[in-house]
TIZA-911577 format. One record per residue (C-alpha): chain; x, y, z; residue number from 1; residue in one letter. Coordinates in nm, 2 decimals, m for minus. Layout:
BEGIN
[rec A [X Y Z] NUM A]
...
//
This chain:
BEGIN
[rec A [4.76 20.92 10.30] 1 X]
[rec A [4.82 20.59 10.48] 2 X]
[rec A [4.61 20.41 10.73] 3 X]
[rec A [4.81 20.17 10.95] 4 X]
[rec A [4.67 19.89 11.17] 5 X]
[rec A [4.86 19.65 11.38] 6 X]
[rec A [4.67 19.34 11.50] 7 X]
[rec A [4.76 19.02 11.68] 8 X]
[rec A [4.60 18.69 11.60] 9 X]
[rec A [4.70 18.46 11.88] 10 X]
[rec A [5.07 18.51 11.89] 11 X]
[rec A [5.10 18.63 11.53] 12 X]
[rec A [5.21 18.98 11.45] 13 X]
[rec A [5.02 19.14 11.17] 14 X]
[rec A [5.05 19.48 11.00] 15 X]
[rec A [4.78 19.61 10.76] 16 X]
[rec A [4.85 19.92 10.54] 17 X]
[rec A [4.60 20.10 10.32] 18 X]
[rec A [4.79 20.37 10.14] 19 X]
[rec A [4.63 20.60 9.87] 20 X]
[rec A [4.80 20.89 9.70] 21 X]
[rec A [4.75 21.06 9.36] 22 X]
[rec A [5.01 20.81 9.22] 23 X]
[rec A [4.94 20.48 9.39] 24 X]
[rec A [4.67 20.29 9.57] 25 X]
[rec A [4.81 20.01 9.79] 26 X]
[rec A [4.65 19.75 10.01] 27 X]
[rec A [4.90 19.54 10.21] 28 X]
[rec A [4.87 19.28 10.48] 29 X]
[rec A [5.18 19.12 10.63] 30 X]
[rec A [5.20 18.84 10.88] 31 X]
[rec A [5.54 18.80 11.04] 32 X]
[rec A [5.47 18.44 11.16] 33 X]
[rec A [5.35 18.31 10.83] 34 X]
[rec A [5.42 18.01 10.61] 35 X]
[rec A [5.54 18.17 10.29] 36 X]
[rec A [5.20 18.23 10.14] 37 X]
[rec A [5.15 18.52 9.90] 38 X]
[rec A [4.91 18.69 9.68] 39 X]
[rec A [5.09 18.98 9.50] 40 X]
[rec A [4.99 19.21 9.22] 41 X]
[rec A [5.18 19.53 9.13] 42 X]
[rec A [5.15 19.54 8.75] 43 X]
[rec A [5.53 19.47 8.72] 44 X]
[rec A [5.58 19.10 8.69] 45 X]
[rec A [5.95 19.07 8.78] 46 X]
[rec A [5.88 19.29 9.09] 47 X]
[rec A [5.59 19.06 9.18] 48 X]
[rec A [5.83 18.76 9.16] 49 X]
[rec A [6.08 18.93 9.39] 50 X]
[rec A [5.81 19.00 9.65] 51 X]
[rec A [5.69 18.64 9.62] 52 X]
[rec A [6.03 18.50 9.69] 53 X]
[rec A [6.08 18.76 9.97] 54 X]
[rec A [5.77 18.62 10.13] 55 X]
[rec A [5.87 18.26 10.09] 56 X]
[rec A [6.23 18.31 10.21] 57 X]
[rec A [6.12 18.52 10.50] 58 X]
[rec A [5.85 18.27 10.61] 59 X]
[rec A [5.60 18.56 10.61] 60 X]
[rec A [5.25 18.58 10.46] 61 X]
[rec A [5.18 18.87 10.23] 62 X]
[rec A [4.87 19.00 10.06] 63 X]
[rec A [4.95 19.30 9.83] 64 X]
[rec A [4.77 19.49 9.56] 65 X]
[rec A [4.91 19.81 9.41] 66 X]
[rec A [4.75 20.01 9.14] 67 X]
[rec A [5.00 20.27 9.03] 68 X]
[rec A [5.05 20.52 8.75] 69 X]
[rec A [5.26 20.28 8.54] 70 X]
[rec A [5.18 20.49 8.23] 71 X]
[rec A [5.40 20.76 8.38] 72 X]
[rec A [5.68 20.54 8.52] 73 X]
[rec A [5.74 20.25 8.75] 74 X]
[rec A [5.91 20.46 9.02] 75 X]
[rec A [5.60 20.55 9.22] 76 X]
[rec A [5.48 20.19 9.24] 77 X]
[rec A [5.81 20.04 9.34] 78 X]
[rec A [5.90 20.31 9.60] 79 X]
[rec A [5.55 20.32 9.75] 80 X]
[rec A [5.53 19.94 9.79] 81 X]
[rec A [5.87 19.96 9.97] 82 X]
[rec A [5.74 20.23 10.20] 83 X]
[rec A [5.41 20.03 10.27] 84 X]
[rec A [5.59 19.71 10.33] 85 X]
[rec A [5.83 19.88 10.58] 86 X]
[rec A [5.53 20.04 10.76] 87 X]
[rec A [5.37 19.70 10.79] 88 X]
[rec A [5.68 19.56 10.95] 89 X]
[rec A [5.70 19.85 11.19] 90 X]
[rec A [5.34 19.83 11.29] 91 X]
[rec A [5.34 19.45 11.33] 92 X]
[rec A [5.64 19.47 11.56] 93 X]
[rec A [5.48 19.73 11.79] 94 X]
[rec A [5.73 19.86 12.05] 95 X]
[rec A [5.98 19.60 11.94] 96 X]
[rec A [6.02 19.45 12.28] 97 X]
[rec A [6.16 19.10 12.27] 98 X]
[rec A [6.29 19.10 11.91] 99 X]
[rec A [6.64 19.03 11.80] 100 X]
[rec A [6.63 19.36 11.61] 101 X]
[rec A [6.93 19.30 11.38] 102 X]
[rec A [6.99 19.03 11.12] 103 X]
[rec A [7.22 18.95 10.84] 104 X]
[rec A [7.25 18.69 10.57] 105 X]
[rec A [7.47 18.58 10.28] 106 X]
[rec A [7.27 18.43 9.99] 107 X]
[rec A [7.41 18.24 9.70] 108 X]
[rec A [7.23 18.23 9.37] 109 X]
[rec A [7.43 18.00 9.15] 110 X]
[rec A [7.74 18.22 9.05] 111 X]
[rec A [7.62 18.52 9.25] 112 X]
[rec A [7.66 18.60 9.61] 113 X]
[rec A [7.44 18.86 9.78] 114 X]
[rec A [7.47 19.01 10.13] 115 X]
[rec A [7.20 19.18 10.35] 116 X]
[rec A [7.23 19.34 10.69] 117 X]
[rec A [6.93 19.49 10.87] 118 X]
[rec A [6.89 19.68 11.19] 119 X]
[rec A [6.54 19.78 11.30] 120 X]
[rec A [6.70 20.07 11.49] 121 X]
[rec A [6.43 20.34 11.46] 122 X]
[rec A [6.68 20.53 11.24] 123 X]
[rec A [6.66 20.54 10.86] 124 X]
[rec A [6.96 20.45 10.64] 125 X]
[rec A [6.98 20.26 10.31] 126 X]
[rec A [7.29 20.16 10.12] 127 X]
[rec A [7.24 19.93 9.82] 128 X]
[rec A [7.50 19.81 9.56] 129 X]
[rec A [7.34 19.58 9.30] 130 X]
[rec A [7.62 19.58 9.04] 131 X]
[rec A [7.34 19.54 8.78] 132 X]
[rec A [7.46 19.65 8.44] 133 X]
[rec A [7.13 19.66 8.24] 134 X]
[rec A [6.84 19.91 8.24] 135 X]
[rec A [6.58 19.64 8.28] 136 X]
[rec A [6.58 19.31 8.47] 137 X]
[rec A [6.28 19.13 8.33] 138 X]
[rec A [6.02 19.42 8.31] 139 X]
[rec A [6.16 19.60 8.61] 140 X]
[rec A [6.37 19.92 8.58] 141 X]
[rec A [6.68 19.80 8.76] 142 X]
[rec A [6.76 20.14 8.92] 143 X]
[rec A [6.44 20.11 9.11] 144 X]
[rec A [6.57 19.83 9.33] 145 X]
[rec A [6.76 20.09 9.53] 146 X]
[rec A [6.43 20.30 9.56] 147 X]
[rec A [6.24 20.00 9.69] 148 X]
[rec A [6.49 19.93 9.97] 149 X]
[rec A [6.52 20.30 10.05] 150 X]
[rec A [6.14 20.31 10.08] 151 X]
[rec A [6.14 20.01 10.30] 152 X]
[rec A [6.40 20.17 10.53] 153 X]
[rec A [6.19 20.48 10.56] 154 X]
[rec A [5.87 20.29 10.63] 155 X]
[rec A [6.03 20.05 10.88] 156 X]
[rec A [6.26 20.31 11.03] 157 X]
[rec A [6.55 20.08 10.97] 158 X]
[rec A [6.91 20.05 10.85] 159 X]
[rec A [6.92 19.84 10.53] 160 X]
[rec A [7.25 19.75 10.37] 161 X]
[rec A [7.26 19.53 10.07] 162 X]
[rec A [7.55 19.44 9.84] 163 X]
[rec A [7.61 19.21 9.55] 164 X]
[rec A [7.95 19.07 9.62] 165 X]
[rec A [8.00 18.92 9.28] 166 X]
[rec A [7.80 18.76 9.00] 167 X]
[rec A [7.74 18.74 8.62] 168 X]
[rec A [7.36 18.73 8.57] 169 X]
[rec A [7.18 19.05 8.64] 170 X]
[rec A [6.86 18.85 8.73] 171 X]
[rec A [7.06 18.65 8.99] 172 X]
[rec A [7.21 18.97 9.14] 173 X]
[rec A [6.87 19.11 9.21] 174 X]
[rec A [6.72 18.78 9.32] 175 X]
[rec A [7.01 18.71 9.56] 176 X]
[rec A [6.96 19.05 9.73] 177 X]
[rec A [6.59 19.00 9.78] 178 X]
[rec A [6.64 18.65 9.92] 179 X]
[rec A [6.92 18.77 10.15] 180 X]
[rec A [6.70 19.06 10.26] 181 X]
[rec A [6.41 18.83 10.34] 182 X]
[rec A [6.62 18.60 10.55] 183 X]
[rec A [6.80 18.88 10.73] 184 X]
[rec A [6.46 19.05 10.81] 185 X]
[rec A [6.33 18.71 10.93] 186 X]
[rec A [6.61 18.70 11.19] 187 X]
[rec A [6.57 19.07 11.29] 188 X]
[rec A [6.19 19.01 11.35] 189 X]
[rec A [6.24 18.69 11.55] 190 X]
[rec A [6.16 18.68 11.92] 191 X]
[rec A [6.47 18.67 12.14] 192 X]
[rec A [6.42 18.38 12.38] 193 X]
[rec A [6.72 18.48 12.60] 194 X]
[rec A [6.62 18.84 12.66] 195 X]
[rec A [6.24 18.78 12.67] 196 X]
[rec A [6.05 19.11 12.66] 197 X]
[rec A [6.35 19.33 12.71] 198 X]
[rec A [6.38 19.62 12.46] 199 X]
[rec A [6.69 19.56 12.25] 200 X]
[rec A [6.84 19.91 12.31] 201 X]
[rec A [7.01 20.09 12.59] 202 X]
[rec A [6.82 20.41 12.49] 203 X]
[rec A [6.49 20.28 12.62] 204 X]
[rec A [6.32 20.35 12.28] 205 X]
[rec A [6.33 20.22 11.93] 206 X]
//
């Protein structure tokens, strides 16, 4: 069960998620207009590192604690954090009036190139190609990178497409995707000065 709260501090957009299931207990606070500050603890150090650089590159602020059943597997922790983060974005943006809605970014990480494209469309889709060839990257089960972004897409009601274009280091492949994702999301959440408070859709609803 998740409790969602959207608050505004001045002009800042903030989402707060408290999510507790039989498998995970998550407290998350995300500030869209942040300064890259983070306090993250999931019990998976490489995953923490990816969330920290997501925060810095997205210019968000993120407070996150997750206590998950890591004795069973990492899956519940990684997926549920993705869902909670997506829900926080969705709540913080409210009715989404005045945002750019879509964003994309190409991110280099030394010999690796990662691509991210996001549309906060109200529809859920996730396509992720990491090209990671090892079971673990650091202490993170590499197949769970897909589950994190799929969870985010569900929580944010968004299209999320990520692809490693090329690269050698598996660490760099994952890191490039998280950085590209952060910067694409930063654009998508940005306020559209030209269109003001107009809803970025011809449907009248996002």
